[in-house]
N, C-alpha and C positions, 0 to 999 in steps of 0.2 A: 422483707418480701422474700418468699421462697423462690429459689432458682427454678427455671423451667428446664426439664430434661431435653437434651438435643438427641438426635438420631445417633450421633456418636456414642452418647452415654448408654443408649439402649441397646446398641449392637447393630449388626447388619439387618436391613429390611427383609422380611420373608419374602420368598419368590411368589409372584402372583399366581392365583390358582386358575389353571386353564380348564376350559370346559371340553367335554367330549364333542366330536362333530355333530351337526345337526342330523337327527335321525332320518330326515327326509332324504339324505344322501344315500342311505341304505337302499333306497328304491332303484338306484341306478348302478349299484355294485355288480348287477348281472352283466354289465358290459364287459366283464372279463372274458366272456366267450367270444366277443368281438375282437377283443385285443389278441387273443390266442389265435383266432382265425387269420387276423392280420399278419401275425408272425409266420404263420404257415405260408401264406401268399407271398410274404417278403423274403422267403428263404434265399433265393438267388442273391438278393442284395445283402442279406445278413451274413451270407457265407463269403462275402468279399471283405469282411473285416479283418484286421490284422491277425495273422496266424499266431498260434501259441507256441511256446518253447517247451511244451511237454510237462511243465511242473504241475504238481498235484493241487486240486482245488476241492475243498469240502464244502458241500451244499447243506444248510441247515434250514429246515422247514419252519413255517410259522405255527402259531398256536392253533390246535385242532388239526393240523395238516400232517402229512407223512411224506415219505420219499416219493410217492406218486405225484405230489405237487411239484417236486423239483425235477422230475424225469424229463420234461421238455428242454429245460435250460441245461441240464446235464448232457443231453444228447447233442445240443447245439455246441456246448464247449468241447465235447469230444470230436466233433467234426472239425473244430478249429485247431485241434491238436493238443488240447489239454487232458490231463489225467484226472477226470472229474469223478468224485466219490459222493455216495449217499451217506447219510448220518447212521442208518441202520439201527434206529432205536424205536421203530414203530410210530405210532401217532404221538405227536407233541401235545401232551396235556399240561404243559407248564411246569413249574417248580424250579426256580432258579437255583435254589440251594440244594435241591435234590439232584439236579442234573450236573452239577459242576464237575464232579469226579468222573462221571461217564463221559462227559464232553472231553475232558482232558485225556482220558484213556483212548478215545477214538482218534484224537489228534495225534497222540503219541504213536498209535499204530501205523497211521498213514506216514508220518515222518519217518519212523524206523523202517518201513517197507520201501520207501522210495529214496530215502537219504537226502531229501530236499525240503526246503521250507514250503509250507502249505498256505495258499491263499484261501481266505474264508469268505463265503457269500452267505448271508443270513437274511431270510425273508421275514419280516415282521419281528416276532419274538426270537426267531433265529438270529437275527441281527444283534440282539442284545447278548445272546450267547456268544456270537462271533467277537464282539468287542471285549467281552469278558476273557476269552481265550487269548486274545492278543496281549492282555495284561498278565495273564497267569502263565503263558507259555511263549513269551516274546521271541525267544531264540528259535522257535519252530514255525513262526507266522511270518509270511511274506507280505501280505496285505489284507485289508478288510473292506468289504463292500456290503452295504446294508440296503435293503429294499423295503421302504415303509416301515422302518423299525423305530419304535418309541423309546429312546434311551435317554433324552435330555429333558430338563424342566420338569414339569408335573406329569410323571408317567401314568398317574391315574386318569388322565384326560383321554380315556378310551371307552367305547361302547361295549367292550368285552371284559371290563374290569371285574364285575360281580361273577361272571362265568369263570373267569380265570382263578379267582379266589376259591370258588367252589370246587373246581376240578383239581387244582394244584395243591389245595390245602395250605397255601401260603397267603398271608394277608399283607396287604401294602404297608400297613402301619408297623409291621414287624420287620420290614426290610431295613437293613442297616444304612443309615445316612451316608456313611463312608463309601459303601458300595455304590450307591446311586451317584455320588460325586465322581467316583473313579470311572464309572461307565459313561458319564456324560462329559468327561474331560478329555484332554488331549491323550491320544494313543502313541505308543512308541513305534508304530509302523504306519505306512501310508494307508489312509482310509477315506472312502467315498460314500456318502450318504445319498442314495437315490429315493426320491420322494414324490408325492403328488399333493397338491393343495385340495384336490377333490376327494382325498381319503375319507371314507365314511366310518372307518373303525377307530383309527387314532387321530388325535389332533396333529396336523402336519408340523406344528411348531415343535413337537417333541422329537422330530426326526432331524433337527438341525444340529450339526456338529459345530463346535467352537472354531473360531479362526485359528489356524495353525499352518506352519509352512508345508505340512504333509496331509492336510485335510481339505475336503471340499464338500459342497452340497450341490446336487444335480436335480433340478425339478423336471419332471416329465408331465407335460401338460395333458389333461383329459384322462390320465391313467386312473385306475381304481386301485384299492388296497388289495382286493382279491386278485386282480389282474396284472399288477405291476411286475410280477415275476414271470409273466409270459408275454409282456409287452415288447414289441419290436424295438422301440427307441430305447427302452431300459436294456435290452440285450445288447444293443450296439454299444451303449455306454460301458457296460460290464466287459465286453470284449476289448474295447479301447483301454480300459483301466488295467485289465489283466495282462495286456501286452507290454506294459512298462517293464523295464529291466529291474531285476532284484536290487532293492536299495535306492531306487531312483523314483522321483515323483515330479510331474508336471501337471498343472490343472487340465481338466477336460476341456477341449476345444468344441464348443457347440456348433459344429458344422457338419458337413457330410450329408448323407441321404435322409437323415431324420432331424435335421437342424430345426425345422419348424416346430418340432415336438418339445424342444427344451425351452424352459422358462428363463 
């Protein structure tokens, strides 16, 4: 009788295919304006967050967005005492492989000008770029914070997949598996993934960082993909994470004025 092949003989099981978020959620992404208005109204509370130490922070916008989208959070971080920088590359039309040398050059410029390690904040696709930079330029990166960024598991589980391929000219099947594994794996610097389970653009499971002593996942309830970068609770978490001393990491305490917003 022929022996039956075991899973060990066949190799590791393929990762389960994730689905994009239900398209019905797209109807409520417009609440981003409410999230932004909430941050404006909460300014006195937000400005009571821990003060910054002046170190540089580079903000990377999401797919189809530009520096205009990160202007509100850059203004907020400057009020807290950080040296916040725009990415200065116009609209983000994607292209992971095309953008890598440009991203490295921008980080190099800021590091050379300030003489200090740079914290990276990436919104959506910008967070994928941020994780890449922490691997490519580890000695110049202080920490990484991502906002609704799909870097883990099946990164095709997004409602923007086809548009991304059309505008960037890069197809998912041409992405090197080793690159995907590196982006989804442990990072050499402290990293925090801020996400929402009501994300209508990317499957929130693709935003989950693996367990590691220097990594964490922070859920912001009721936030949207388009609005998480202007969400008051997300801003508070960002400010708290940036206030940690260089080389130190302690998990985010889900307390304070926005405690109810954290999952």
